[in-house]
N, C-alpha and C positions, 0 to 999 in steps of 0.2 A: 450534754455529752452524747446522748442518744441521737440527737439531730445531726451532730458532726459525723458520727459513724455512718448514719444512713446517707448523708450527703457524699461522703467518701466512697461508699459502695456504689451509689448512683453514678458518680463521676467515673469510676473504674469501669462500670458496665457500659457507659456511653463511649468511653475511650476504646474499649474492646470491640464494640459493635462498629464503630467508625473504622478501626483498623481492619476488621474483617471485610467490611464493604470496599475499602480501598484495595485490599488484596485481591478480592474477586474481580474488581474492575480492571486491575492491571493484567490479570490472567486472560480476560476476555479480549483485551486489546491485541493479543497475538493472533487470535482468530480473525479479527478485523483486518489486520495487516496482511494476512494470507489471502483474504478475500479481495482486498484492494490490489494486491499483486496479481492475482488471477485476472482481475478486470483490466489492468494495464496491459498484460500480455494479450488478452483478447482484443483490445483496441489496437495494439501494435500489429496484430496479424492483418487487419484490414479486411475488406470484403472483396477486393478485386483479385485479379490474377497476378502472380509474382512476375510474370513476363511483360510488364508494362514498359513501353518505350520511354527513353529519356527525352526530355524536352529539348527542342532546338533553340530555345531562347537563352540557353546558358552558355557563358563563355568558358567556364571551367566546371566540369561535372563528372560525376562517377555514379553509375547505377549498378546495383547488384543486390545480392542477398546472401543470407547465411542461415543454415539450419542449426537450431539449438534445441536439443532434446526432442527432435522430430517436428519442431515447429519452424516454419519458414518466416524469416523476418526480412522484409523488403527494405533496402537501404538506398537512399538517393541523396547525393551531395550536389548542390547546385549553387553557382554564383551567377545571379541574373545580370544580363547585359544592360 
């Protein structure tokens, strides 16, 4: 009887520790998503000037950009010949 009670207490403690670990892991994923989003935005900004000329090798193209929250995003649509 004593062994069953101790086994039950151990199982509940293990279940509680596992649940706590999963909860903490899910909370930290939000921070990782924010960091990943900042990295994507940084990569989207590029290193060059936003006044890049459009290519003459395109049959149908559009070049331009847009400011979002003070950040310039260079946009270029091109269908190659």
